[in-house]
N, C-alpha and C positions, 0 to 999 in steps of 0.2 A: 512481580517485583512485591505484590503487597504482602503475599505470606512472607516476602524475607524483609519487610521493612515491621513488622508484625513482632517477627522474631530478633528482631535488634535494637528494641525496645522504642517501636514508636507507635502512635494511636494512629488505626487507620480507617477511616471511614467507608463503612464496609454497604451504604446505601444502594440498590438497586434502580436506574432512569430508565423510564421506559421512551421511546419517540411512540407519540400514539398520535398525531395530525399527518395527514399528506394526503397524497398520490398515491403511496404503496395501501395505503386501507383504503380511499375511494374505489383505486384503481381491482381489489379485492371484492369491493361490493359491485362495482357494476359486473364484474366476471360471473357473481353470484346469481345477479338478478336479471340477470342479457341485457344491462341498460346499453344502449348504442347512442344517447344522442343527451345533447343540453337538457334540450325538450322535454325529452322522458326526466329527465333529475328533477323541473320543475315539476313538474305532473305529480312525482310524491312528493315535492315541498323539503323542505328543507329541516325540517322537525325531524318527521320518518328517516329521511336518508341519514340524518349525524346518530338518529339511534341504531339504526342495523349499525354504523361506522362503532358507535362505542361497544354495541356487542361485536364484535367481531375482535376487538383489539382486545376484549378480558378474554376471549379464546385464545387466540395464540399468547396472550400473557401467562396463561398454564402451560401449555406443551414448552415453554419458551424455560420455562420452570426446570419442568422436568431435565431438560437440558443441560440447562446449566449445571446446577447441580449435579447430575450422573459425572459431569466431565470436570467436578472438582472443585467448580470456581464459589468461593468461600466469601459466599453473599449475606445482606439482610433484605429478604423480601419482602418482612413485615410491616418494614418503615420505608420503603419504597416510594420513590416520586414518579409522578406522569407529568408529561407536558398538556393532558388534557384535565390535570388537577385546578381547579378556579386559583387556590394557590398558587400555582405556578404559571399560573397565564396570566394572574395579577401580575407580579413581581417582570412578565416581561413587555407588558404595556410601563411598566415604572422604565426601564428600559430603553426600551423606543422613541417613551418622552424625555429623558436624557440628549438621545440622541437628538430628537427632534427641536429641541430647544439650545440648541446648539447652530442650528441652523442648518443643518447638515440631511436634509429630508426636502426630495421637489417631485412633483407630479411634472412627469413629460412624455411626449408625443416621440417614442424608439423605434428602430426597425430590429424585433428582439426576436428571440426563438420561441417557437409557439407548437404548442404539442395538442394536435387537434384530434388525437385520440381522447385525452386527456383535459379539452375544451380553457387550456391554460398556456399564459407566457410561461418562461424557466428563464432563470437566470443566464449570462454567457459560461459562469462555471462547472453549472448542469449540463450544459451542451456537448462542453467542453469533452466532457469527460465519458464521450460515447460513440467516436466515431467509427462506422464499420464501413467494409468496401461492398458497393452497390450497385448495381447495373444500372445504364439508366441511358435514356436517349440520345442524340448526340444529330441534332439536325441545324442544317444551313438555308436561312429565309432569307428575305427580298424585302427591301423598303424603297421602293420606287420615289426617284424624286418629282416635285411638283412643277420643274422647270424642264424636267427633263426625262418624262417617264418612261423613255427607252433604257433608260439608265439605272441600275437600283447600288443602296447602299447593300452591302452582303454583311449578315450578321452570325452568329453562332449562338445556339446555346443546351442547355441539359433540362431545361424547366419549363418545356413547353406549356404546361401549365399560368405560366405567368406572361405568354405574351397579349392573351386578351385586354392586359391591365398596361400591354407598353403606351409608355407618354414617351417617348424620345430614345435617340438614339446618341451613343457619346462617341467621340474620338480622342486620341492622342492629338493638339496643339502641334506637337514638339515630332510626332512623328512624317514619313511622309510617305500618300497614300496615292496609287495604283489608279488608273480605270484601263480595264481590260474588256478587249472583244472576245467571244467563246466563238470562232471561227467555222463551229459546225452548225450553230445556231443564230446564233448575229446577238446573243447576248450582253450587256453590259453589266459588269458588277464593278464596284468601287470598294478596296478595301485595303489595308496596311502594307508597303512594297515588302515590311521583312516576314509579313507570312504568306509572300506569294509560294514558294514551292510548296510548304503545308497546305495550302488554300485549295490549289489545282490537283492534289493528291488524292485531298480527302472527297473533294466533289467532282473529282474524273474527269477533268476538263483538260483533255489530251490536246488539242491545239489551241493557240489564242496570240493575240497579241495586244504590249502594250499602247493603248492609243496616245495614253496622257500621265506624268505626275502631277500630283497635287499636293501643295503643303499640306497639313491636319487641321492649319486655322483655318483654311480657305473654306473648310466643310463647314464651320461653325455656322449656324444659322439658317441654313438652308432646310428648307422642308421637306415632308416626306408626306407619300400614301399609305396609314395604318394599314396593318392589318387586319384588324374588326373596326367595328363604325358603332361600338356602343358607346363608345364618350369620347365622340367628334367633336361633340360641341364642346371640349375643351381647346380647340385650336385657340378659341378666343384667346385664352392666355399662355398661347406658342408654342402650345405642345405641338408633339410631333414634328418635332422641328432636329438639328443637330447642336449637340451642347458638346464643348470642350470638360475632356475629363482626364487628368494626369495617373489616376487610377489602370484608366488604361495599358495594360500592358503586351508587351513581346514575344509572351514564352506559349503561348495558345489564342485559339479562335483566329477571329481576322482583323483585331485592332478597330473592331465595328464592334460597341459594345449598347444592345437591346436593354431599354432603363423602365424597369415596372417602380413607379416609387414605393410600390404597398407593399414588394417583396423583398428588399436587400437595402443594406446598408448603405453603400454607396449610391446604386439608383436614388436612394430618398436624400439624402445629403447633398447631391449634384441636383436636381429636380427642384428643391428646395431654395435654392443657394441660387439659383437662376429665375428663380421665381416662377415655377412652374405651376408648382401646387404651394398650399400653406402648411405651416406644420401643424400635425391634426387631423388635416382634413386634403387626406388622397386618396385615390382610386381604392376603396377597398369592396373585390365585387364576393367576398367570402365568408361562410360564417363560422361559428367558431368549432363546428364541428368537419370544418375543413371542404365543405360545398358551396359548388360556386349560388349566387342569390340567382333571382330574376332577371337581374341586369347584364347578366351574362346567359342570355334566353334558351340558347342550343343546348347551353349543359347545365343550365340550371337545377340544382340535384344534388349533382354528381362531384364522390368525391378526388379532390384536386388531383391525383396519382394517380387515377382512370381515366383522368380527362385528358393523358398524353395522347393516346393513341389516335382517338377520335379528335384529336384536333391538329395533330400530323395527316392525318385523312382530308380533313377540312383545305389542312394550306395545300393538299397537294393536289387535290382536286382544281383549286382556285389558281393553281398555278405559282403560289408563293413559294414552294417548297424548291429547295436546288439538286441537297443530297440530306439522305438522313443516314445514321448507323446508330450503333451505341459505344458507351464506355463506361469504365467500371472506374470508380473513383471514390474518394473518401469520402460519408457524406454522414452530419450528426442524425443523429437517432433519437428518441425520449428514452429515455433509464431506465422509463418504470412501462410505459406499452412496450418496445422496443419495434414503435409503428417510425416512421417518418420524421424528421419534423422542417416543417416550412418559417421563413421569415417573416415577419410579416408586422407591419406599421401597428402600433398598438400604443394606446395613453395608459400609463401605468407613471407607479411610485418609483423611485428611488434613493440611496442614500449616497450622498458624495466622497464616493471613498476616492476621487481621485483628490480633493483636500486635505485627506491626509495621511495621503499614502507613501511621504518622506516620515513618516509620523511612527507608522506600521512599521515599516521598511528598518527604522532601529528599532523599534523596540522589538523585531526580531534578532536581534545579535544578546538581547540579554540570556533566553534561555540558553540551556546543552539539549540541544539534539543527538540523537542516538540513531542509525548513524550519522555523524556533522553532514555530510556533503548532501543530505537531503534541506540539510540549513541553508546554508552556503550557497546552491545551485538550484537547487528544484521549485526551493519555496521563493526562495527568494526571487529568482526568474519572473515565478509568477506572480511575487507581489509588485515587483519593477515594472510588468504590464497589467495591471488592473486596470478597470474602470468600474465605475461608478455600478451600482446592484443595485439592481432590481427584486423590487425584498416585497412584492405583491403575487397576490395569486387569484386568481378567482375562480376559489372552490366553494366547498360548505363546507365541510370537515378540516377548521384548523380554527386557530387564535384569531380570531377578529382584528382588522387594523382598527386600533384605535382614535379615529380622525371622523370627528363630525362635521360637517361640511355646508353653504349654500346650496342650492343650486347651479350658479353662475363661478360657483367655486371660486368666492373672494374674500369669505369668509370662513375661516377655516380652523377648529378649536382640537386638540389634541391632547385626551385624557390618559395622564397616567396611574391612577388607583382607583377602583372600585367606589371610595369613599368619592372621590371629585366629582364621579359621574352620577352617581345621587347628589348631590350637593348640585349640580349644573342643570339637571335636567328633572327634579324635582320627583323623580320615581321612587318606586317601594324598596322594599330590600332587594337586592343584587347575590344571586347565591351561584349563579353559574355564569359564564361570561363565552358560553357556543354562540353564531348566527341568533338562533331560535329563540336563543333568553333575550338576547341584549336590540336586534335590526329593528324593533319597534319603537325605540327609546328614541326623543325627539332631545334636542336641546333650543329653549329660545336664543332668536337672535339677539344679541348689541348692535346690531347697524341696521332691524329693519327688513330682515330679509324673510322674515315667516320663523320655521320653525327648522334648525341644523338636523341633518340625517347625517346618518352616518355611510360612507362607503360600500359597498359592497364587496370589496376585496379581502382576505382574507393573508396573514402571514404568509410569505414561504418559510415550510416544514426546518431551513436549516436556521433562519431569525432565529426560534427556539433552542435547537442546538446549539449556536453560538452564546448565550441567555444562559444557560445552564451555570456557571458559575454564579449568576445573582439569585435565578428562579428555582434553583435546589431547596434553598431555605428560606424563601419567600423574603428575600432583601427586597427592600429594607426595613416590609412591615413586622416581620416575628424575630429578627434577627439585627443590635446597634452596628455601628459601624465598626467598632474596635474588636465583638464577637466575628463578623464578617470578615477581616483583614486578619484573624488568624489561619485562614485556609485561606487566602487570598495573596496572590497567586498558589495556586495547586502545585506543591510539592512534583507532582507526578501525573502524568496522563498516557495513552498509549494508544496508537489505533495505528488500521491500514494507509501504505503508500499514498493509494488514492484519495485520501484526506487533504491532503496538501491543496486541494481545489475546493475540499469540502468544510471538515468540523473543527480544521486549526486554521483554515483560513477565516471562516466566520466568524471563532472565538477571537482572534485577533484584532477581526473589525473591530467585534462591540467591544471592546476590555480596553482596547485602544483611543476608539471613543469616546468610552464613557468613565475609563480611569487613567489612561495616558497609561498605560502597562500592561505585557504580555500576560498572559488569563493562567502563565505553567511555569515553571522554575526548570524542569527537565519532562525532555520527551521519548519515547521510543515511538521508532516509525519501525509496524513491523509490513515485512511484503505480499504480496497478494497468493493464496492458495487457489492452484488452480486445476483444473481435473488432469486425471491421468494423461489424457491427448490433448494436454496443453492451452486446451478451450478453457473460456471458465466455465465455472461449474453453473448447471441452468437445472433450474426445478423442474423445464418441462423435458431439458436432451437426454434427463434421468445420467447423468455421465462423471454422478457422484454415490459414494456409498450413503449409507443411512448411518449419520454419524452414531445411534441407540445402536446399532447392529456390529459399527465397529470397536462401540466400549462395550460391550456383551462380548465379541468373540474375543477379544486381545486386552482388554481391559484400560479403562483411562487414563490411566497414567503409563501406559507404554504409546498411545495418542499424542500424549501432553510431551512426553520424551523425545520420541517422533519430529516433532513438530521447533522444539526450543533445539532440537541440532542442527537442526533445516538453515536452505538461505535465507528463511524465512524471517528471520532475528538480524538479519543484516539488508533488509529492507530489499531483499530479490524475490522472484517469484518459486515457486515452489507446486510441481508436476506431483497432488497427490497420490502415492503408489501404496497399497494396502499393505503389499510385500513388503516394504520399510518397516511398516508398525509392529508386523511378526517378525522382523528381525531386531526389531525391539529386544522381544522377548525373549527371543534365543538367546542371543547374545547378548545380554547384559539380565534381564529379568531374573531369567534360569540361572546363571552364574551367580549371582546377587542373594535369591534366593539362598541355593545349596549352601552358600558362606553360612548365611544367618542359621540354615535348619542347622548346620554343623555344630552352629557353636550351640546350641540349646539342646543336640545331642550330648553333646561332651557335659555340658554342664547337669545334664542329667544323668550322665555316668559316672561324671566327680560326686555328684549330692548321691549316689546308691551305695559308690565305695567307700563312700568317707561318714553317709551317717548324718554330714551338716550341710544347710543350707549354703545355695551358692552365693556370696553377698560382694556385688561388683566394688572396686578400691580401685575408685578414680585417681588416685596417690601412684597406683602401680606404676607407671609410667616415667615416672622422675626415679623409681627405686632402681629401675634397669637404665637409667640412663646412665649410670657409672659400673662397668662392669659386667652386665648384664649382655643377651642375647643380641647378637647381630641382628639378624632379623627382627628379633621386638623393637631396636632401636632403630632400625631403619621403616620400620612402616610406621612408628610412633613419627620420624621425621616428616617421610613424605607426606602424611595426614593434616602435622601442624603445617606445612608446607601449603596446603591444600585448602586449611582454612584460609590461611591468608591469605592467599589467591582469590578464590571465592568469594570473601569477605572486599576485596581492595574494590574486584572489577563489580560487584552486583552495586558497591555504594556508588561506581561512577555509570551505571547501569546497562554496562555490557553487556548482556547478556551471554553474547554468540562467544565470549572469551571461558566462559563457566565453565558447559557443559560436558564438551570435551575433555577438560580433565578430570573433572568428575566419575567421567566414564574409564577412562585409564587407568584410575587410580583402583578401581572397582577390579578391573581388570588384573592389577597390580598384586590386590588385595585375592582375589579368588587363585588365579593363576602364581603366584610365587608362594606369598604370603602362609594361607594353607594349605597349599602344596607342599611345601616345605616344612612344615610346625606337624602333619596329620600327627606322627608319634605321640608327640610333643602334650594335644590337646587330649589323646587320649587316656593320658595318665600311663603310657609303655615306658617312658623316660623318670616317673616319680613325678609323686602328688606335689610338688615344690612347682618341677617345671612347668605341669600341669593346669596348679593357677595362674603362674604368672603369662603362661599362655589363651589362657581365655578372658584373664582380666584384659590385655591387650589387646586380643581379638574383639570383647565389647568394645571395648573403650572407644576405636580404632572404627568399627560400626558404627556405634551411636552416633556420632560426630558426625560420619560420613550423610549418616542416616536423614542427619537435623538438616544437613544443609542440602541434601534431596529433598527432602520433603515439601520445601515450593514446588517443585518441579514432579514431583510422583509423590500426591500426598495421600494416595490410600494404600500402597503396600509400604511406605515407610512405616504409617502410625499404626497399619498391624504387625509388624515386626516390634513396636515401641511396645503395644500394651502385652505382649510377650516377656519382652526383654525384659521392661521395670520390675516382672517378679521379683529381679535379681539387685533391685537398685532399693536401700536403704528408702521407706517411705519419708524418712525427719530428711531427707535431701532436699529440699524442697527447691532444689535449681536444678534438680535432675529427674524427680517425679512431681507427676502433673494426670491430668483425666489424658491431656493427648501431649502428643510430642510438638505439634502446632501450638502450644500453649509454653516450650520452652523456647530460651533464649540459645543462639547458636553462640559458642563457643568462641573467646578473643584466641589469636596463635599465641602462644608461645611461643617465643624464640629463642628459650633455654633450652627448649628440646627438639632443633633443628642442628641433623648432622648433618654438614653439607659432605664431611668426609664421608662418612655412612653412608649413603642415597651416591654416591662416585662409587664407590667399589661394589653396590647389587646392581646397579647397571652394568656394571664391567660385567660382574658374575653371568646374569641374566642375559646379555649378550655372548658372553662365549659358551654356556648352555645352547642359545637358540645356534649360535653358528655349529655347533655341537649335533646337534640335532638334525643340521640341514644338511654336514656331512655324511650322517649314517645314512638319509635316505634317498640320497645320491648314490650310493655305495649300495643301495639296496640291504640294510645291516640292520635290522631291529634292536631295539633297546634293548632288548630280553638278551641277548647275546652278547658279552663280558668282552671290553676288550685288556687287550695287555696297557698299555701306559693312549692318556693323553697329552699333547705336544702342545703349549701356548704360545702364542707367537706375538711380542711383542716391544717396539722398539723403547717405550718408555720404562724410565725404573720402577715409578709410581702404579703404572698400571700392574706392572708385574708384583710389584709389593700388595699390588690390594687384592689382587689372585690369588695369592698365596694363604692371604687372610683368610680367603670363601672357599679354599679349593675340598674339602670335605664336601660340602652341597654339591660342589662341580663335581666331583669325581662318582658321587651317591644319584643323582639324576642323569649322568650320561653313561654309569653303571660302565666304567673303567677302573683296572686295579691299581694305578698309578699314573701322576700329575708329574708333568713337567716341563718348567718355561724358559723359554729360549727369548733370549733381546735379538739375536744377527739375522734381521729379516733376511737379509739376502739369501742364505743358506736356505729358506725353505720356502721366499716367496718373492715375485715378480710385479710390479707395477704396467698396468696396461692404459690406454686409454681409447676415447671413443668421440671424434671431435665432431662439433656440432655444424654442419658443412655448413646449413643456413646462416646460420647467427654469425660466425666466422664471416662467409660470404658479403654479407651485408655488412658487416664493417669495414672488411678489409681490401674490396671490391677486387681490382686487380691484383691483387697484391697477395690475396691468397691463391696462387696458383698451383701447378705439378710440385714443384721444388721442395715450394715449404708443405703441403700434404706429406711429402715424401720423407720431412725430416719431423714431422710430428706422429710420425706411424714410429718413426728409429728412436723416439724419446728415451733418457733408460731411466730408469728406478730410481734414482737419482733426482732426477732431473725433474722426475712425476712429484717426488715428494717435495723435494721444492715448489713446487706450483704450488701443491696442496697446502704448503706452511707459508709462505708469501701472500698465496690468494693471484698469483699473475706468473707468468714464467716469458724470460727473452732468450725470442730465438733470431740472434744474429741485432738486428736493428726495428726488429716487428716485436712487439709485447702482446703476450695473449694473456686474457683477461680471467679475470673469475667467471666460468659460467661455461666456457666456452668448450672446454674438457669434459669430459666423461671419465672418472680415474677411479679404477677397481685394483683390489688385490686378486692373483691368481697364482696358485701353487706353481713350482717351480714342475718340469716334468717328473721329473724323481719319485715327487710323492704323490701324483697326481692318483 
């Protein structure tokens, strides 16, 4: 799109932007240096760890430059920006302060997705982006009632590792519960009546009797014996009792939910609401590496998922396990480490997205999204369900959150610039904003609380991405408001469908919060390119070809055209197939290049025969408009229509409507125009005809190449560098250093001739049908036939074909050409009903009798069906699309 914009009179900034911070880089460092825990990172130190991160960023940037350039992206790397640059980071601070000053930032204790592998909290949209099928334990455990130790609450869980942290059990007060007795061992269990059948099946209780039915509300407050004694002292806070929870559902489990408030949002909310725990002070026996702390002595130092089988064995040995199995269910994984996430209580920082959600939804109506369904459905649905954004990360290599606070968090200062930090702290010159450069800086308290220190967290790297409209130009420090607003909102952005929960979202949140505006005017959403097996492309699985090898073997242009002609441009997924790229070379590039080569060869032939230099005459297309060769008129008209279509669709960012017409025109050019005019271009029909035909071919090929240049930049410029030898250097509109510096021509409506296009379309159809008849009868084109009869009921069609009969006769090698309008003499109409479609619509009315009537429809009736789009059979209407109609020769002519 940016190439097209440049070639239609627009200025495009081509600065490349690098996302440098965050988990992707840190994870690579951890792998490279075999770092397994946060303790090891602390031993290395922030300064050295960040030095290594910076180093690997620069290494990767050089590799990316090679790939990006090789695939024809027109990029300015010399004036790029990096999110780790001090100027960019300062603008991010400014953006954050705007949001902070609007009271849209707060610190809170929440249950958040947490990556133990990366030692950090993630946002809900990050966690939601990477669900996988996981095989987990499925166990049923008992909670004996203190008032009746022989009777136990029966609960189900797929996370045994959370059981040491159990503080409550929840029941739905609106459910009815049953107390049953397993008659084989006399054990008694309480669970929801609606789950009776499934629970009996899963626990393999063969014989039972229902002793009592209990309203759920009557179970509330009952105390039970905890599974473990690690936190038994919390019984004083009314823990280890039954609480009412309307979140308990009928569709799974037992209707009794074990609650570990440190590891579940509903668990946390209900326990806080009932006063069992205080916000921010929940039981958390887990470190940031996902390992149990010494407070759970049996499994101290054990990774949470590794503890599952040991905990299950412990419960079984103590008689608290009723049944065990496994379950395959959808579970969130860390998008970077691909390890299971845990949901855990953590103090973290949030942006109040919920406060401005309606505003964001309203602003989302302003831009044009292509395709529109992503905006109207997927993205809007995501916005409507938006929650407050956790933007802080417990990491090292990132942009530090510019909040300085007292130890008790009662005094907080948000910094919005380097100058402000220098003035408030009294420190010297600041040239870098990473943690190692500013964490030591303190700000004197204005409330007598000593020195304020920076909080330890850094920004979620998505906050930086969402701030790029401001930070890329160091706004507001290096550009004025007036200058900034010239490029805001951006005219155009593009990214993958997955960014509805990523970049598109963070851009909208930050721009709406700061400028009350959408950050872009037009957006193209592309689909996801998958491996050929339909799986996500994975470096570890090596399930995709090396891009540089693709470029070497087939050319970058072939790959670009393949992708632009795929479902990806409609926001649909594509299974990348190397053969698809090869097909582009065979079916498109080779015939296209051969047409170009044929032009050059015959220009050379012309120059050798006449001793004159060929100079392209761009006015030739106007000269042939009146009284010229019909094929010249046709290809010029088609070319102008192509220009009109491409410009219109590209102006509306509908790339998916462009590529196929371009390919179709190239096929017309190579398979029809060049094929039917070879003798003229070779000079066999005289110099005048040679000059005309060469100029017409030059003109339409040049126009088409210019249109194609934004998709296939290499081959089009290669052709242009040779073709421009035939262009007068004084013609600045056509003569340039590169095809990419030319402007795409406007369509000239005066050159469009619908009648000529209709005529040639009919001619090509007649030729194609003639070839099929020869093939069907095994008659070679080299064998001349005495006569070709073309049958068509339309008088206009007959006249059109007579006008171009010489081309038809020559191409099909026939000695005589005849037209007939009496169809009934030569052909009859047959139809094939779509039984499934008709049956679904007519139900019982589509009986044997109606089927017989359809089978016996006459040619006249089927012609009526084709003309009107429907047909009445008695009182039944046969709709358009229900019948597949074809013409067949009468037996006499078969």
